[in-house]
C-alpha positions as CSV (number, residue, x, y, z in Angstrom):
1,M,0.0,0.0,0.0
2,S,2.8,2.4,0.8
3,A,4.3,1.8,-2.7
4,I,1.1,3.0,-4.3
5,I,1.1,6.1,-2.1
6,N,4.8,6.8,-2.9
7,G,4.0,6.3,-6.6
8,I,1.1,8.8,-6.5
9,K,3.3,11.3,-4.6
10,S,6.0,10.9,-7.3
11,I,3.5,11.6,-10.0
12,V,2.2,14.7,-8.2
13,D,5.8,15.9,-7.7
14,F,6.5,15.4,-11.4
15,I,3.4,17.3,-12.5
16,T,4.2,20.1,-10.0
17,N,7.8,20.4,-11.4
18,L,6.4,20.4,-15.0
19,V,4.0,23.2,-14.2
20,D,6.7,25.2,-12.5
21,F,9.0,24.7,-15.4
22,V,6.4,25.9,-17.9
23,V,5.4,28.9,-15.8
24,D,9.1,29.9,-15.4
25,L,9.8,29.4,-19.1
26,I,6.9,31.7,-20.1
27,A,7.9,34.3,-17.5
28,N,11.5,34.3,-18.6
29,T,10.7,34.4,-22.3
30,L,8.4,37.4,-21.7
31,E,11.2,39.1,-19.6
32,F,13.7,38.4,-22.4
33,I,11.4,39.9,-25.0
34,S,10.8,43.0,-22.9
35,M,14.6,43.5,-22.5
36,I,15.3,43.6,-26.3
37,P,14.2,47.2,-26.8
38,D,16.4,48.4,-23.9
39,C,19.4,46.5,-25.3
40,V,18.9,48.0,-28.8
41,T,18.6,51.5,-27.3
42,N,21.8,51.0,-25.2
43,L,23.7,49.7,-28.3
44,T,22.5,52.5,-30.5
45,D,23.5,55.1,-27.8
46,A,27.0,53.5,-27.5
47,I,27.5,53.4,-31.3
48,S,26.4,57.0,-31.6
49,C,29.2,58.2,-29.3
50,L,31.9,56.7,-31.6
51,P,33.6,58.7,-34.4
52,G,32.2,58.2,-37.9
53,M,34.5,55.6,-39.4
54,L,34.6,53.6,-36.2
55,A,30.8,53.7,-35.9
56,V,30.6,52.2,-39.4
57,F,33.0,49.5,-38.5
58,A,31.2,48.7,-35.3
59,T,27.8,48.6,-37.0
60,V,29.0,46.3,-39.7
61,S,30.8,44.0,-37.2
62,I,27.8,43.7,-35.0
63,T,25.5,43.0,-38.0
64,V,27.8,40.3,-39.3
65,S,28.1,38.7,-35.9
66,V,24.3,38.6,-35.4
67,I,23.8,37.1,-38.9
68,L,26.5,34.5,-38.3
69,M,24.9,33.5,-35.0
70,L,21.4,33.3,-36.6
71,I,22.6,30.9,-39.3
72,G,24.6,28.9,-36.8
73,R,28.1,29.7,-38.0
74,G,29.1,31.8,-35.0
75,R,31.3,30.4,-32.3
76,V,28.6,30.4,-29.6
77,N,28.6,27.1,-27.6
């Protein structure tokens, strides 16, 4: 009888962990999405402080890095 009760407790613990995981995943995804405009603003402000030629180089470097990460050729582990 105790094995059945322990089995039920294990199933309840699994479902609880699964629900917590999903709730945290959704909350963290929404937080990440809400941080993107702030990051873009900070990056734009930082690049605008650079001299002209250096700003062009920084912009191109960042653009190429993002494209390489998106297509999976970047060195991000």
